[in-house]
N, CA, C and O of each residue as an XYZ file, in Angstrom:
448
protein
N     126.349     75.720     69.825
C     125.315     75.899     70.761
C     124.981     77.394     70.818
O     125.885     78.227     70.873
N     123.712     77.731     70.805
C     123.282     79.126     70.791
C     123.673     79.866     72.021
O     123.797     79.230     73.068
N     123.881     81.169     71.994
C     124.170     81.950     73.104
C     123.080     81.886     74.165
O     121.920     81.724     73.786
N     123.332     81.989     75.363
C     122.408     82.089     76.478
C     121.991     80.729     77.004
O     121.147     80.679     77.898
N     122.534     79.604     76.500
C     122.260     78.232     76.896
C     123.379     77.793     77.820
O     124.531     77.668     77.405
N     123.018     77.552     79.122
C     123.999     77.002     80.049
C     123.792     75.560     80.271
O     123.035     75.152     81.152
N     124.460     74.778     79.478
C     124.293     73.271     79.559
C     124.621     72.769     80.971
O     124.173     71.671     81.302
N     125.337     73.450     81.796
C     125.623     73.126     83.109
C     124.410     73.075     84.056
O     124.435     72.462     85.123
N     123.330     73.769     83.590
C     122.114     73.808     84.454
C     121.289     72.548     84.168
O     120.229     72.393     84.775
N     121.700     71.666     83.308
C     120.927     70.435     83.053
C     121.395     69.347     84.086
O     122.201     68.475     83.759
N     120.877     69.432     85.297
C     121.312     68.479     86.356
C     120.209     67.500     86.809
O     120.503     66.573     87.564
N     118.969     67.679     86.374
C     117.909     66.824     86.741
C     117.786     65.723     85.750
O     117.847     65.920     84.536
N     117.600     64.477     86.334
C     117.421     63.300     85.437
C     115.973     63.094     85.181
O     115.200     63.041     86.138
N     115.528     62.969     83.900
C     114.192     62.697     83.581
C     114.236     61.492     82.583
O     115.173     61.298     81.809
N     113.141     60.716     82.682
C     112.959     59.601     81.837
C     111.701     59.785     80.942
O     110.660     60.236     81.419
N     111.809     59.447     79.702
C     110.681     59.544     78.811
C     110.176     58.093     78.522
O     110.957     57.236     78.107
N     108.911     57.846     78.741
C     108.339     56.536     78.577
C     107.287     56.556     77.472
O     106.642     57.574     77.222
N     107.128     55.379     76.804
C     106.082     55.181     75.785
C     105.162     54.177     76.276
O     105.538     53.353     77.109
N     103.917     54.189     75.792
C     102.905     53.190     76.185
C     102.847     52.040     75.129
O     103.079     52.235     73.935
N     102.539     50.894     75.631
C     102.300     49.687     74.744
C     101.046     48.969     75.283
O     100.800     48.925     76.488
N     100.318     48.448     74.406
C      99.202     47.624     74.758
C      99.682     46.219     74.827
O     100.323     45.755     73.884
N      99.404     45.487     75.921
C      99.820     44.111     76.164
C      98.641     43.236     76.546
O      97.789     43.646     77.335
N      98.591     42.098     76.022
C      97.479     41.187     76.374
C      97.486     40.885     77.776
O      98.533     40.657     78.382
N      96.224     40.873     78.372
C      96.030     40.590     79.770
C      95.806     39.051     79.984
O      95.597     38.617     81.117
N      95.851     38.243     78.905
C      95.650     36.833     79.115
C      94.158     36.367     79.113
O      93.856     35.173     79.098
N      93.253     37.373     79.131
C      91.865     37.005     79.140
C      91.074     37.637     77.955
O      89.864     37.855     78.013
N      91.825     37.902     76.920
C      91.251     38.423     75.726
C      91.134     39.980     75.639
O      90.615     40.546     74.677
N      91.656     40.622     76.717
C      91.745     42.065     76.696
C      93.150     42.638     76.683
O      94.094     41.862     76.538
N      93.341     43.845     76.813
C      94.608     44.415     76.802
C      94.748     45.445     77.959
O      93.800     46.115     78.369
N      96.004     45.513     78.446
C      96.289     46.538     79.453
C      97.461     47.431     78.936
O      98.273     46.995     78.120
N      97.517     48.685     79.436
C      98.571     49.625     78.999
C      99.712     49.544     79.860
O      99.556     49.709     81.069
N     100.905     49.295     79.348
C     102.131     49.319     80.101
C     103.035     50.363     79.568
O     102.943     50.755     78.405
N     103.939     50.832     80.441
C     104.881     51.884     80.109
C     106.317     51.395     80.183
O     106.697     50.733     81.149
N     107.099     51.705     79.200
C     108.528     51.369     79.236
C     109.354     52.544     78.878
O     108.938     53.394     78.090
N     110.595     52.613     79.479
C     111.425     53.752     79.208
C     111.982     53.694     77.833
O     112.574     52.701     77.409
N     111.771     54.838     77.105
C     112.298     55.027     75.755
C     113.745     55.546     75.839
O     114.662     55.019     75.209
N     113.896     56.589     76.636
C     115.279     57.162     76.859
C     115.231     58.012     78.128
O     114.174     58.415     78.615
N     116.448     58.258     78.635
C     116.617     59.128     79.714
C     117.607     60.196     79.384
O     118.484     60.023     78.538
N     117.451     61.345     80.087
C     118.275     62.509     79.700
C     118.459     63.456     80.929
O     117.653     63.481     81.859
N     119.510     64.184     80.869
C     119.600     65.237     81.909
C     118.891     66.456     81.368
O     118.903     66.717     80.165
N     118.269     67.203     82.272
C     117.450     68.323     81.817
C     117.452     69.356     82.969
O     117.862     69.088     84.098
N     116.988     70.492     82.613
C     116.663     71.575     83.545
C     115.147     71.554     83.849
O     114.323     71.810     82.970
N     114.809     71.248     85.091
C     113.375     71.164     85.489
C     113.066     72.336     86.406
O     113.664     72.477     87.473
N     112.161     73.147     85.999
C     111.695     74.401     86.780
C     110.178     74.198     87.095
O     109.327     74.080     86.213
N     109.930     74.171     88.386
C     108.555     74.134     88.725
C     107.874     75.527     88.498
O     108.286     76.504     89.123
N     106.888     75.622     87.654
C     106.282     76.871     87.258
C     105.185     77.333     88.235
O     105.121     78.514     88.576
N     104.289     76.367     88.702
C     103.176     76.700     89.555
C     102.782     75.403     90.262
O     103.174     74.298     89.888
N     102.025     75.602     91.251
C     101.471     74.481     91.959
C     100.267     74.949     92.915
O     100.229     76.101     93.348
N      99.390     74.094     93.188
C      98.275     74.263     94.056
C      97.837     72.960     94.589
O      98.280     71.892     94.166
N      96.927     73.071     95.562
C      96.391     71.885     96.100
C      94.889     72.051     96.369
O      94.409     73.144     96.670
N      94.194     70.974     96.255
C      92.750     70.955     96.394
C      92.349     69.668     97.099
O      92.992     68.629     96.946
N      91.247     69.760     97.894
C      90.712     68.573     98.473
C      89.623     68.063     97.566
O      88.698     68.789     97.201
N      89.749     66.787     97.204
C      88.736     66.082     96.410
C      88.416     64.722     97.032
O      89.314     63.909     97.250
N      87.197     64.492     97.301
C      86.839     63.183     97.847
C      87.580     62.850     99.130
O      87.921     61.692     99.370
N      87.827     63.847     99.945
C      88.500     63.541    101.185
C      90.040     63.417    101.095
O      90.693     63.150    102.104
N      90.614     63.608     99.906
C      92.016     63.576     99.717
C      92.576     64.839     99.203
O      91.916     65.555     98.451
N      93.829     65.150     99.600
C      94.455     66.358     99.058
C      95.192     65.989     97.824
O      96.036     65.092     97.842
N      94.894     66.658     96.752
C      95.569     66.500     95.484
C      96.430     67.704     95.111
O      96.019     68.843     95.335
N      97.545     67.487     94.580
C      98.466     68.604     94.228
C      98.468     68.637     92.715
O      98.545     67.590     92.071
N      98.381     69.864     92.120
C      98.534     70.139     90.740
C      99.779     70.909     90.597
O      99.917     71.962     91.220
N     100.721     70.441     89.794
C     101.981     71.149     89.645
C     102.347     71.210     88.153
O     102.140     70.250     87.411
N     102.867     72.299     87.754
C     103.282     72.568     86.340
C     104.816     72.741     86.328
O     105.420     73.387     87.184
N     105.377     72.129     85.317
C     106.913     72.231     85.163
C     107.292     72.572     83.703
O     106.674     72.144     82.728
N     108.373     73.385     83.650
C     108.991     73.653     82.406
C     110.281     72.771     82.380
O     111.083     72.794     83.314
N     110.436     72.034     81.331
C     111.575     71.083     81.224
C     112.305     71.450     79.947
O     111.740     71.514     78.855
N     113.623     71.692     80.153
C     114.503     72.039     79.048
C     115.596     70.948     78.941
O     116.273     70.612     79.913
N     115.729     70.407     77.688
C     116.756     69.390     77.509
C     117.320     69.507     76.090
O     116.784     70.210     75.232
N     118.369     68.823     75.896
C     119.065     68.836     74.582
C     118.177     68.244     73.539
O     117.461     67.278     73.800
N     118.212     68.830     72.313
C     117.452     68.356     71.164
C     117.999     66.957     70.827
O     119.207     66.719     70.826
N     117.105     66.093     70.556
C     117.422     64.692     70.056
C     116.936     64.542     68.649
O     115.736     64.663     68.400
N     117.780     64.293     67.757
C     117.388     64.295     66.281
C     116.285     63.281     65.964
O     115.436     63.496     65.099
N     116.333     62.190     66.686
C     115.314     61.153     66.320
C     113.927     61.362     67.026
O     112.961     60.654     66.742
N     113.877     62.318     67.914
C     112.668     62.565     68.722
C     112.064     63.914     68.484
O     111.750     64.612     69.447
N     111.885     64.322     67.245
C     111.529     65.749     66.946
C     110.017     65.940     66.888
O     109.546     67.077     66.937
N     109.262     64.883     66.787
C     107.826     65.093     66.630
C     107.019     64.284     67.581
O     107.498     63.286     68.118
N     105.805     64.691     67.802
C     104.810     63.990     68.606
C     105.156     63.724     70.037
O     104.731     62.718     70.606
N     105.936     64.627     70.644
C     106.241     64.479     72.091
C     104.923     64.372     72.926
O     104.831     63.575     73.860
N     103.879     65.230     72.544
C     102.647     65.338     73.353
C     101.928     63.941     73.385
O     101.414     63.536     74.428
N     101.904     63.226     72.238
C     101.172     61.953     72.124
C     102.005     60.758     72.324
O     101.470     59.690     72.622
N     103.316     60.867     72.178
C     104.175     59.745     72.238
C     104.711     59.406     73.644
O     104.894     58.238     73.985
N     104.958     60.457     74.451
C     105.704     60.194     75.741
C     104.956     60.686     76.917
O     104.044     61.506     76.811
N     105.373     60.147     78.112
C     105.178     60.742     79.402
C     106.533     60.864     80.026
O     107.483     60.192     79.625
N     106.622     61.750     81.039
C     107.917     62.011     81.651
C     107.901     61.532     83.123
O     106.933     61.797     83.836
N     108.890     60.876     83.558
C     109.051     60.593     84.991
C     110.164     61.442     85.539
O     111.289     61.427     85.038
N     109.839     62.175     86.565
C     110.835     63.084     87.237
C     110.616     62.914     88.767
O     109.518     63.108     89.287
N     111.727     62.540     89.457
C     111.680     62.315     90.871
C     110.454     61.513     91.362
O     109.837     61.877     92.363
N     110.117     60.453     90.675
C     109.009     59.598     91.015
C     107.586     60.166     90.643
O     106.569     59.522     90.901
N     107.556     61.366     90.043
C     106.301     61.977     89.544
C     106.066     61.639     88.118
O     106.997     61.640     87.312
N     104.847     61.349     87.788
C     104.474     61.096     86.402
C     103.950     62.343     85.800
O     102.905     62.832     86.229
N     104.640     62.907     84.790
C     104.288     64.141     84.176
C     103.652     63.923     82.836
O     104.147     63.140     82.025
N     102.567     64.602     82.595
C     101.898     64.537     81.283
C     102.314     65.741     80.500
O     102.241     66.866     80.996
N     102.770     65.518     79.224
C     103.220     66.575     78.494
C     102.010     67.394     77.910
O     101.143     66.872     77.209
N     102.025     68.601     78.227
C     100.894     69.515     77.820
C     101.172     70.230     76.505
O     100.308     70.299     75.631
N     102.389     70.765     76.370
C     102.682     71.512     75.114
C     104.199     71.571     74.956
O     104.931     71.516     75.944
N     104.684     71.685     73.681
C     106.022     71.954     73.401
C     106.140     73.382     73.216
O     105.498     73.974     72.349
N     107.044     74.026     74.108
C     107.162     75.476     74.021
C     108.101     75.894     72.911
O     107.861     76.911     72.261
N     109.177     75.133     72.670
C     110.051     75.369     71.569
C     110.809     74.023     71.306
O     111.043     73.190     72.182
N     111.137     73.924     70.079
C     111.857     72.695     69.594
C     112.774     73.135     68.446
O     112.356     73.086     67.289
N     113.972     73.550     68.721
C     114.871     73.987     67.691
C     116.050     72.979     67.639
O     115.971     71.896     68.218
N     117.105     73.344     66.960
C     118.119     72.352     66.704
C     119.170     72.317     67.887
O     120.274     71.791     67.750
N     118.781     72.862     68.957
C     119.693     72.729     70.171
C     118.968     72.350     71.448
O     119.460     71.524     72.216
N     117.789     72.948     71.690
C     117.144     72.768     72.983
C     115.612     72.528     72.712
O     115.026     73.126     71.810
N     115.011     71.646     73.520
C     113.574     71.386     73.476
C     113.085     71.878     74.779
O     113.669     71.536     75.807
N     112.005     72.693     74.815
C     111.384     73.129     76.048
C     109.942     72.553     76.100
O     109.150     72.700     75.169
N     109.661     71.908     77.212
C     108.312     71.231     77.316
C     107.647     71.752     78.549
O     108.269     71.934     79.596
N     106.341     71.993     78.402
C     105.457     72.283     79.571
C     104.732     70.979     79.863
O     104.070     70.390     79.009
N     104.890     70.562     81.105
C     104.283     69.356     81.597
C     103.684     69.552     82.966
O     104.108     70.428     83.720
N     102.640     68.691     83.307
C     101.981     68.817     84.557
C     101.760     67.453     85.260
O     101.813     66.394     84.635
N     101.520     67.524     86.541
C     101.201     66.225     87.278
C      99.987     66.632     88.239
O      99.872     67.759     88.720
N      99.187     65.687     88.437
C      98.060     65.798     89.317
C      98.147     64.499     90.220
O      98.264     63.377     89.726
N      98.087     64.721     91.479
C      98.102     63.614     92.427
C      98.597     63.999     93.744
O      98.529     65.168     94.125
N      99.126     62.996     94.505
C      99.625     63.254     95.880
C     101.066     63.846     95.799
O     101.673     64.135     96.830
């Protein structure tokens, strides 16, 4: 493990989900999400703001997520997964780094 990585800071549980198209029984399809894997990670809230839209307050929050590198999950994080953290649905915006020990992800959520 490279210097400067404190694996003890990985205390937050995150789930990575993938989407599947499922028949709705009427000739169409609906999108469902299922857990692909769960991991302990370090989740840091980078920024947040709130705005009123259509009479509702919406919160925009950005997170940096650090977790251990998984050999089988090295590509397409942005298009393949969404992240669930403390009941929040996070959309992966960008992979900050992906080396042979740690993956850093920038993700955001918009909602209540």
